[in-house]
Biopython code that builds the backbone (N, CA, C, O; Angstrom):
import numpy as np
from Bio.PDB.StructureBuilder import StructureBuilder

atoms = [
    (1, "MET", "N", (-6.713, 192.734, 145.636)),
    (1, "MET", "CA", (-7.831, 191.968, 145.126)),
    (1, "MET", "C", (-9.035, 192.910, 145.010)),
    (1, "MET", "O", (-9.255, 193.757, 145.875)),
    (2, "ARG", "N", (-9.807, 192.754, 143.936)),
    (2, "ARG", "CA", (-10.982, 193.604, 143.724)),
    (2, "ARG", "C", (-12.253, 192.888, 144.148)),
    (2, "ARG", "O", (-12.345, 191.663, 144.083)),
    (3, "ALA", "N", (-13.222, 193.666, 144.580)),
    (3, "ALA", "CA", (-14.532, 193.133, 144.951)),
    (3, "ALA", "C", (-15.395, 193.033, 143.700)),
    (3, "ALA", "O", (-15.340, 193.898, 142.825)),
    (4, "VAL", "N", (-16.192, 191.970, 143.623)),
    (4, "VAL", "CA", (-17.094, 191.735, 142.493)),
    (4, "VAL", "C", (-18.476, 191.429, 143.064)),
    (4, "VAL", "O", (-18.602, 190.700, 144.047)),
    (5, "THR", "N", (-19.496, 191.983, 142.449)),
    (5, "THR", "CA", (-20.870, 191.759, 142.895)),
    (5, "THR", "C", (-21.636, 191.005, 141.817)),
    (5, "THR", "O", (-21.554, 191.350, 140.638)),
    (6, "PHE", "N", (-22.381, 189.979, 142.216)),
    (6, "PHE", "CA", (-23.238, 189.252, 141.284)),
    (6, "PHE", "C", (-24.402, 188.647, 142.044)),
    (6, "PHE", "O", (-24.411, 188.643, 143.275)),
    (7, "LYS", "N", (-25.376, 188.140, 141.320)),
    (7, "LYS", "CA", (-26.591, 187.612, 141.934)),
    (7, "LYS", "C", (-26.574, 186.093, 141.953)),
    (7, "LYS", "O", (-26.093, 185.453, 141.018)),
    (8, "LEU", "N", (-27.114, 185.516, 143.045)),
    (8, "LEU", "CA", (-27.317, 184.077, 143.181)),
    (8, "LEU", "C", (-28.745, 183.849, 143.642)),
    (8, "LEU", "O", (-29.331, 184.693, 144.321)),
    (9, "SER", "N", (-29.300, 182.711, 143.272)),
    (9, "SER", "CA", (-30.624, 182.380, 143.783)),
    (9, "SER", "C", (-30.523, 182.151, 145.289)),
    (9, "SER", "O", (-29.452, 181.837, 145.809)),
    (10, "GLU", "N", (-31.622, 182.308, 145.965)),
    (10, "GLU", "CA", (-31.652, 182.106, 147.416)),
    (10, "GLU", "C", (-31.183, 180.691, 147.776)),
    (10, "GLU", "O", (-30.434, 180.495, 148.733)),
    (11, "ARG", "N", (-31.636, 179.723, 147.000)),
    (11, "ARG", "CA", (-31.264, 178.322, 147.244)),
    (11, "ARG", "C", (-29.759, 178.109, 147.098)),
    (11, "ARG", "O", (-29.136, 177.457, 147.936)),
    (12, "LEU", "N", (-29.183, 178.656, 146.041)),
    (12, "LEU", "CA", (-27.751, 178.497, 145.810)),
    (12, "LEU", "C", (-26.940, 179.188, 146.906)),
    (12, "LEU", "O", (-25.915, 178.667, 147.347)),
    (13, "LEU", "N", (-27.395, 180.345, 147.338)),
    (13, "LEU", "CA", (-26.710, 181.057, 148.412)),
    (13, "LEU", "C", (-26.763, 180.261, 149.720)),
    (13, "LEU", "O", (-25.781, 180.213, 150.460)),
    (14, "GLU", "N", (-27.897, 179.645, 149.998)),
    (14, "GLU", "CA", (-28.023, 178.818, 151.201)),
    (14, "GLU", "C", (-27.065, 177.630, 151.139)),
    (14, "GLU", "O", (-26.422, 177.293, 152.133)),
    (15, "GLU", "N", (-26.974, 176.998, 149.970)),
    (15, "GLU", "CA", (-26.052, 175.869, 149.806)),
    (15, "GLU", "C", (-24.601, 176.320, 149.972)),
    (15, "GLU", "O", (-23.794, 175.627, 150.593)),
    (16, "LEU", "N", (-24.282, 177.471, 149.419)),
    (16, "LEU", "CA", (-22.933, 178.021, 149.538)),
    (16, "LEU", "C", (-22.598, 178.294, 151.003)),
    (16, "LEU", "O", (-21.513, 177.943, 151.468)),
    (17, "ASP", "N", (-23.516, 178.912, 151.725)),
    (17, "ASP", "CA", (-23.281, 179.215, 153.134)),
    (17, "ASP", "C", (-23.126, 177.944, 153.967)),
    (17, "ASP", "O", (-22.290, 177.888, 154.869)),
    (18, "LEU", "N", (-23.918, 176.942, 153.670)),
    (18, "LEU", "CA", (-23.820, 175.673, 154.389)),
    (18, "LEU", "C", (-22.462, 175.024, 154.153)),
    (18, "LEU", "O", (-21.824, 174.546, 155.090)),
    (19, "GLN", "N", (-22.029, 175.008, 152.906)),
    (19, "GLN", "CA", (-20.732, 174.413, 152.569)),
    (19, "GLN", "C", (-19.596, 175.203, 153.210)),
    (19, "GLN", "O", (-18.645, 174.616, 153.725)),
    (20, "ALA", "N", (-19.688, 176.520, 153.181)),
    (20, "ALA", "CA", (-18.660, 177.366, 153.803)),
    (20, "ALA", "C", (-18.572, 177.085, 155.296)),
    (20, "ALA", "O", (-17.479, 177.015, 155.857)),
    (21, "SER", "N", (-19.709, 176.926, 155.926)),
    (21, "SER", "CA", (-19.736, 176.631, 157.357)),
    (21, "SER", "C", (-19.108, 175.271, 157.651)),
    (21, "SER", "O", (-18.330, 175.136, 158.596)),
    (22, "LYS", "N", (-19.442, 174.268, 156.848)),
    (22, "LYS", "CA", (-18.889, 172.915, 157.035)),
    (22, "LYS", "C", (-17.371, 172.911, 156.902)),
    (22, "LYS", "O", (-16.678, 172.196, 157.626)),
    (23, "GLU", "N", (-16.856, 173.721, 155.964)),
    (23, "GLU", "CA", (-15.422, 173.736, 155.678)),
    (23, "GLU", "C", (-14.659, 174.774, 156.494)),
    (23, "GLU", "O", (-13.428, 174.797, 156.470)),
    (24, "GLY", "N", (-15.379, 175.631, 157.215)),
    (24, "GLY", "CA", (-14.726, 176.688, 157.970)),
    (24, "GLY", "C", (-14.054, 177.701, 157.063)),
    (24, "GLY", "O", (-12.984, 178.223, 157.375)),
    (25, "ARG", "N", (-14.696, 177.970, 155.936)),
    (25, "ARG", "CA", (-14.156, 178.900, 154.937)),
    (25, "ARG", "C", (-15.178, 179.994, 154.679)),
    (25, "ARG", "O", (-16.322, 179.903, 155.125)),
    (26, "THR", "N", (-14.763, 181.023, 153.963)),
    (26, "THR", "CA", (-15.681, 182.095, 153.596)),
    (26, "THR", "C", (-16.313, 181.806, 152.235)),
    (26, "THR", "O", (-15.826, 180.973, 151.471)),
    (27, "ARG", "N", (-17.396, 182.507, 151.954)),
    (27, "ARG", "CA", (-18.027, 182.423, 150.628)),
    (27, "ARG", "C", (-16.999, 182.762, 149.559)),
    (27, "ARG", "O", (-16.885, 182.074, 148.545)),
    (28, "SER", "N", (-16.259, 183.830, 149.803)),
    (28, "SER", "CA", (-15.292, 184.303, 148.808)),
    (28, "SER", "C", (-14.240, 183.250, 148.488)),
    (28, "SER", "O", (-13.876, 183.074, 147.326)),
    (29, "GLU", "N", (-13.752, 182.554, 149.498)),
    (29, "GLU", "CA", (-12.745, 181.511, 149.258)),
    (29, "GLU", "C", (-13.306, 180.413, 148.357)),
    (29, "GLU", "O", (-12.645, 179.968, 147.419)),
    (30, "ILE", "N", (-14.515, 179.989, 148.651)),
    (30, "ILE", "CA", (-15.137, 178.923, 147.852)),
    (30, "ILE", "C", (-15.394, 179.401, 146.427)),
    (30, "ILE", "O", (-15.131, 178.670, 145.472)),
    (31, "LEU", "N", (-15.902, 180.617, 146.277)),
    (31, "LEU", "CA", (-16.183, 181.139, 144.941)),
    (31, "LEU", "C", (-14.905, 181.346, 144.136)),
    (31, "LEU", "O", (-14.890, 181.080, 142.934)),
    (32, "ARG", "N", (-13.837, 181.813, 144.767)),
    (32, "ARG", "CA", (-12.560, 181.964, 144.051)),
    (32, "ARG", "C", (-12.073, 180.607, 143.559)),
    (32, "ARG", "O", (-11.639, 180.474, 142.414)),
    (33, "ASP", "N", (-12.147, 179.603, 144.424)),
    (33, "ASP", "CA", (-11.727, 178.257, 144.016)),
    (33, "ASP", "C", (-12.583, 177.732, 142.863)),
    (33, "ASP", "O", (-12.065, 177.117, 141.931)),
    (34, "ALA", "N", (-13.893, 177.977, 142.930)),
    (34, "ALA", "CA", (-14.800, 177.497, 141.882)),
    (34, "ALA", "C", (-14.509, 178.170, 140.542)),
    (34, "ALA", "O", (-14.480, 177.502, 139.508)),
    (35, "VAL", "N", (-14.294, 179.471, 140.552)),
    (35, "VAL", "CA", (-13.999, 180.193, 139.312)),
    (35, "VAL", "C", (-12.653, 179.748, 138.753)),
    (35, "VAL", "O", (-12.516, 179.551, 137.546)),
    (36, "THR", "N", (-11.665, 179.589, 139.619)),
    (36, "THR", "CA", (-10.351, 179.136, 139.175)),
    (36, "THR", "C", (-10.442, 177.760, 138.529)),
    (36, "THR", "O", (-9.864, 177.533, 137.466)),
    (37, "ALA", "N", (-11.164, 176.842, 139.162)),
    (37, "ALA", "CA", (-11.316, 175.487, 138.615)),
    (37, "ALA", "C", (-12.038, 175.525, 137.274)),
    (37, "ALA", "O", (-11.664, 174.807, 136.347)),
    (38, "TYR", "N", (-13.065, 176.357, 137.165)),
    (38, "TYR", "CA", (-13.812, 176.481, 135.910)),
    (38, "TYR", "C", (-12.902, 176.986, 134.788)),
    (38, "TYR", "O", (-12.904, 176.430, 133.689)),
    (39, "LEU", "N", (-12.137, 178.023, 135.059)),
    (39, "LEU", "CA", (-11.271, 178.596, 134.034)),
    (39, "LEU", "C", (-10.149, 177.641, 133.633)),
    (39, "LEU", "O", (-9.766, 177.593, 132.464)),
    (40, "ARG", "N", (-9.629, 176.894, 134.576)),
    (40, "ARG", "CA", (-8.557, 175.943, 134.271)),
    (40, "ARG", "C", (-9.059, 174.707, 133.534)),
    (40, "ARG", "O", (-8.283, 174.012, 132.878)),
    (41, "SER", "N", (-10.348, 174.435, 133.641)),
    (41, "SER", "CA", (-10.900, 173.246, 132.991)),
    (41, "SER", "C", (-10.986, 173.403, 131.480)),
    (41, "SER", "O", (-11.106, 172.418, 130.752)),
    (42, "GLY", "N", (-10.925, 174.651, 131.011)),
    (42, "GLY", "CA", (-11.026, 174.900, 129.579)),
    (42, "GLY", "C", (-12.453, 174.870, 129.079)),
    (42, "GLY", "O", (-12.688, 175.038, 127.882)),
    (43, "ARG", "N", (-13.397, 174.665, 129.951)),
    (43, "ARG", "CA", (-14.803, 174.601, 129.565)),
    (43, "ARG", "C", (-15.335, 176.013, 129.361)),
    (43, "ARG", "O", (-15.367, 176.814, 130.295)),
    (44, "ARG", "N", (-15.738, 176.300, 128.175)),
    (44, "ARG", "CA", (-16.201, 177.648, 127.878)),
    (44, "ARG", "C", (-17.636, 177.680, 127.336)),
    (44, "ARG", "O", (-18.143, 178.750, 126.998)),
    (45, "THR", "N", (-18.274, 176.545, 127.253)),
    (45, "THR", "CA", (-19.653, 176.530, 126.757)),
    (45, "THR", "C", (-20.611, 176.494, 127.930)),
    (45, "THR", "O", (-20.298, 175.962, 128.995)),
    (46, "ARG", "N", (-21.750, 177.053, 127.723)),
    (46, "ARG", "CA", (-22.762, 177.097, 128.772)),
    (46, "ARG", "C", (-23.767, 175.980, 128.543)),
    (46, "ARG", "O", (-24.274, 175.805, 127.435)),
    (47, "LYS", "N", (-24.047, 175.235, 129.585)),
    (47, "LYS", "CA", (-25.046, 174.183, 129.495)),
    (47, "LYS", "C", (-26.355, 174.678, 130.080)),
    (47, "LYS", "O", (-26.376, 175.436, 131.050)),
    (48, "PHE", "N", (-27.442, 174.237, 129.474)),
    (48, "PHE", "CA", (-28.767, 174.594, 129.952)),
    (48, "PHE", "C", (-29.505, 173.328, 130.343)),
    (48, "PHE", "O", (-29.408, 172.305, 129.666)),
    (49, "ARG", "N", (-30.233, 173.403, 131.424)),
    (49, "ARG", "CA", (-31.062, 172.284, 131.856)),
    (49, "ARG", "C", (-32.500, 172.584, 131.457)),
    (49, "ARG", "O", (-33.041, 173.635, 131.801)),
    (50, "VAL", "N", (-33.111, 171.662, 130.732)),
    (50, "VAL", "CA", (-34.485, 171.826, 130.301)),
    (50, "VAL", "C", (-35.381, 171.172, 131.338)),
    (50, "VAL", "O", (-35.247, 169.978, 131.609)),
    (51, "LYS", "N", (-36.293, 171.941, 131.921)),
    (51, "LYS", "CA", (-37.186, 171.415, 132.938)),
    (51, "LYS", "C", (-38.432, 170.786, 132.327)),
    (51, "LYS", "O", (-38.971, 169.806, 132.843)),
    (52, "ARG", "N", (-38.881, 171.374, 131.210)),
    (52, "ARG", "CA", (-40.112, 170.867, 130.620)),
    (52, "ARG", "C", (-40.161, 171.252, 129.145)),
    (52, "ARG", "O", (-39.784, 172.359, 128.762)),
    (53, "ILE", "N", (-40.625, 170.333, 128.345)),
    (53, "ILE", "CA", (-40.828, 170.602, 126.926)),
    (53, "ILE", "C", (-42.304, 170.418, 126.624)),
    (53, "ILE", "O", (-42.903, 169.396, 126.961)),
    (54, "ILE", "N", (-42.867, 171.405, 125.996)),
    (54, "ILE", "CA", (-44.302, 171.345, 125.630)),
    (54, "ILE", "C", (-44.387, 171.316, 124.122)),
    (54, "ILE", "O", (-43.937, 172.243, 123.448)),
    (55, "LEU", "N", (-44.963, 170.253, 123.594)),
    (55, "LEU", "CA", (-45.167, 170.131, 122.163)),
    (55, "LEU", "C", (-46.649, 170.326, 121.870)),
    (55, "LEU", "O", (-47.512, 169.780, 122.558)),
    (56, "SER", "N", (-46.927, 171.110, 120.841)),
    (56, "SER", "CA", (-48.355, 171.326, 120.520)),
    (56, "SER", "C", (-48.696, 170.722, 119.186)),
    (56, "SER", "O", (-49.843, 170.801, 118.748)),
]
sb = StructureBuilder()
sb.init_structure("model")
sb.init_model(0)
sb.init_chain("A")
sb.init_seg("    ")
for serial, (resi, resn, name, xyz) in enumerate(atoms, 1):
    if name == "N":
        sb.init_residue(resn, " ", resi, " ")
    sb.init_atom(name, np.array(xyz, "f"), 0.0, 1.0, " ", f" {name:<3s}", serial, name[0])
structure = sb.get_structure()
């Protein structure tokens, strides 16, 4: 297995660590499962959340 490095927001990392602790799993196990589920879902488009729209 190869190591992969990527960035997460502090908030997302805290949520990941909390979930890993609750489940007694590692970050890597959860992330592998998440990536596998994403790839198997066939979803290939990226969704964006709009926080605010300013019209002038």
